[in-house]
C-alpha positions in Angstrom: -3.5 12.0 -11.7 -5.8 15.1 -11.6 -6.2 15.5 -15.3 -7.2 11.8 -15.5 -9.8 12.3 -12.8 -11.1 15.5 -14.5 -11.5 13.5 -17.7 -13.1 10.6 -15.9 -15.7 12.6 -14.0 -16.8 14.2 -17.3 -18.1 10.8 -18.3 -21.8 10.9 -17.3 -22.2 7.1 -17.1 -19.1 6.8 -14.9 -20.2 9.7 -12.7 -23.7 8.3 -12.1 -22.4 4.8 -11.3 -19.4 6.0 -9.2 -21.3 8.5 -7.1 -23.9 5.9 -6.2 -21.2 3.5 -5.1 -19.3 6.2 -3.3 -22.4 7.3 -1.4 -23.1 3.8 -0.1 -19.4 3.1 0.8 -19.0 6.4 2.6 -22.3 5.9 4.4 -21.4 2.5 5.8 -17.8 3.5 6.6 -18.9 6.7 8.4 -21.6 4.9 10.4 -19.0 2.3 11.5 -16.5 4.9 12.4 -19.1 6.7 14.6 -20.2 3.4 16.2 -23.5 3.7 14.5 -23.4 0.6 12.5 -25.8 -2.3 13.1 -27.8 -5.1 11.5 -29.1 -4.0 8.1 -32.5 -5.7 8.7 -33.5 -3.4 11.6 -35.7 -0.4 11.0 -33.4 1.9 13.0 -30.4 1.1 10.9 -32.3 1.4 7.7 -33.4 4.9 8.7 -29.8 5.9 9.6 -28.6 4.7 6.2 -31.5 6.5 4.5 -30.6 9.8 6.3 -26.9 9.6 5.3 -27.8 8.8 1.7 -30.1 11.8 1.6 -27.4 14.1 3.0 -24.9 12.8 0.4 -27.4 13.3 -2.5 -28.1 16.8 -1.3 -24.4 17.7 -1.2 -23.8 16.5 -4.7 -26.8 18.4 -6.0 -25.2 21.7 -4.7 -22.9 24.0 -6.7 -20.3 26.2 -5.2 -22.7 29.2 -4.9 -24.8 27.2 -2.5 -22.0 27.2 0.2 -20.2 30.5 -0.5 -19.6 32.5 2.6 -22.8 32.9 4.7 -24.6 30.3 2.5 -22.1 27.8 4.1 -24.1 28.1 7.4 -27.3 27.0 5.7 -25.4 24.4 3.8 -23.9 22.8 6.9 -27.2 23.0 8.8 -29.1 21.3 5.9 -26.5 18.4 5.8 -26.9 18.0 9.6 -30.7 18.1 9.4 -30.7 15.4 6.8 -28.1 13.3 8.6 -30.1 13.3 11.8 -33.5 13.0 10.2 -34.5 16.4 11.5 -33.3 15.9 15.1 -30.7 18.6 14.8 -31.5 21.6 12.5 -29.2 24.3 13.9 -26.0 24.8 15.8 -25.6 23.6 19.4 -26.5 25.9 22.3 -24.5 24.0 24.9 -20.7 23.7 25.7 -19.2 20.7 24.0 -16.8 18.1 25.3 -15.7 15.2 23.1 -14.9 11.9 24.8 -11.2 11.1 24.7 -10.2 14.6 23.5 -8.6 17.4 25.5 -9.1 19.8 22.6 -11.4 22.8 23.3 -14.3 23.1 20.9 -15.9 26.5 19.9 -18.3 28.0 22.4 -21.8 28.2 21.1 -21.7 32.0 20.7 -18.6 31.7 18.5 -19.9 28.9 16.1 -21.4 31.2 13.5 -18.3 33.4 13.2 -15.9 30.5 13.4 -17.6 28.7 10.6 -17.7 31.9 8.4 -14.0 32.4 9.1 -13.3 28.8 8.2 -15.2 29.0 4.9 -13.6 32.4 4.0 -10.1 31.0 4.7 -10.8 27.9 2.7 -12.1 29.8 -0.3 -9.1 32.2 -0.1 -6.7 29.3 0.0 -8.4 27.5 -2.9 -8.4 30.7 -5.0 -4.7 31.1 -4.4 -4.1 27.5 -5.2 -6.0 27.8 -8.5 -4.0 30.8 -9.5 -0.8 28.8 -9.0 -2.3 25.9 -11.0 -3.2 28.3 -13.9 0.4 29.7 -13.7 1.6 26.1 -14.1 -0.6 25.7 -17.2 -3.1 23.7 -15.2 -0.6 20.9 -14.8 -0.3 19.4 -11.3 3.1 18.6 -9.8 4.0 17.1 -6.5 4.2 20.5 -4.8 0.7 21.7 -6.0 -0.7 18.3 -5.2 0.6 18.5 -1.6 -0.6 22.0 -1.2 -4.2 21.1 -2.1 -4.3 18.3 0.4 -3.0 20.6 3.1 -5.8 23.1 2.4 -8.4 20.3 2.6 -6.8 18.8 5.7 -6.8 22.1 7.5 -10.5 22.7 6.4 -11.5 19.3 7.8 -9.7 19.6 11.1 -10.9 23.1 11.8 -14.5 22.1 11.1 -14.2 19.2 13.6 -12.6 21.4 16.2 -15.4 23.9 15.9 -17.8 21.0 16.5 -20.9 23.0 15.5 -23.6 20.4 16.1 -25.0 18.4 19.0 -24.4 15.2 17.1 -23.1 14.0 13.7 -20.2 16.4 13.4 -17.8 13.7 12.0 -20.3 12.5 9.5 -21.1 16.0 8.4 -17.4 16.9 8.1 -16.5 13.9 6.0 -19.4 14.6 3.6 -18.2 18.2 3.2 -14.6 17.0 2.7 -15.8 14.5 0.1 -17.4 17.3 -1.9 -14.4 19.5 -1.5 -12.1 16.8 -2.9 -14.5 16.1 -5.8 -14.8 19.8 -6.6 -11.1 20.0 -6.9 -10.7 16.9 -9.1 -9.4 14.6 -6.4 -10.6 11.2 -5.5 -12.6 11.1 -2.3 -11.3 9.5 0.9 -13.0 6.6 2.6 -11.9 6.6 6.2 -12.6 3.2 7.8 -12.6 1.7 11.3 -9.1 0.3 10.6 -7.6 3.9 10.2 -9.8 5.5 12.9 -7.0 5.8 15.5 -4.6 7.4 13.1 -7.4 9.8 11.8 -8.4 10.8 15.3 -4.8 11.5 16.3 -4.4 13.9 13.5 -7.5 15.8 14.6 -6.6 15.7 18.3 -3.0 17.0 17.6 -4.2 19.5 15.0 -1.7 17.8 12.7 -2.5 19.3 9.3 0.6 18.0 7.6 0.0 14.4 8.9 -3.7 14.6 7.9 -2.7 15.9 4.5 -0.4 13.0 3.8 -3.0 10.6 5.2 -5.8 12.0 2.9 -3.5 12.0 -0.1 -2.7 8.3 0.4 -6.4 7.4 0.7 -7.3 9.5 -2.3 -4.6 7.9 -4.5 -5.8 4.5 -3.4 -9.4 5.4 -4.3 -8.3 6.7 -7.7 -6.1 3.7 -8.6 -8.1 0.9 -7.2 -11.7 2.0 -7.5 -12.2 4.9 -9.9 -9.9 3.8 -12.7 -11.1 0.1 -12.9 -14.7 1.3 -13.0 -14.0 3.8 -15.7 -12.0 1.3 -17.7 -14.8 -1.3 -17.4 -17.4 1.3 -18.6 -15.2 2.3 -21.5 -14.9 -1.4 -22.6 -18.7 -1.7 -22.4 -19.2 1.5 -24.4 -16.7 0.4 -27.0 -18.4 -2.9 -27.5 -21.8 -1.1 -27.8 -20.4 1.3 -30.4 -19.0 -1.5 -32.6 -20.9 -1.5 -35.9 -22.2 -4.9 -36.9 
């Protein structure tokens, strides 16, 4: 699967088309998940959509140096600033409680260090994973595939349990996860209202293994049912355009 994705995303026409589609789909799904969806012809909803699109475009314009170690703090704050249209530009200063959750979130004075530890652990885990992949001649197998999804599942859950912002934590976390998957040649995950209960249970129970399997299933669906058909359609069009008359 991964080598196919790696080949696909090297196609500039595919990447431009798919990222635009992904941005809109993730935007609408995320707003619905957060209960922020509404009529598209209202000014307030248009501004929410515009904010999320700006955040997605920012993330895909960044390279890995832009969120290495301490740069991750600026990266996350910039995503949040764009998502909330400037309402939240830094980490929260108040104790956080999440409706329906008994999980303790990071206290304000711990957010900086918790986020730095999170990013350092993630980069360490990814570096180890890539060494194993190289040792396996850059060939994915089921074991390596599962390990990558566990790394990203842990990254996602820990960010949400830190809960660094006053609002928009779920939207911010899902955008960061989307980029992490894409950076590692995995199809992104679109989490919808239909899977919300399952998704929230994995977070509440700190169930990394369950979240990893959940993300892998969604990623495989995205690849097989969205990415591949779009790529094949673009290839057909390109082939027809390249036919010499």
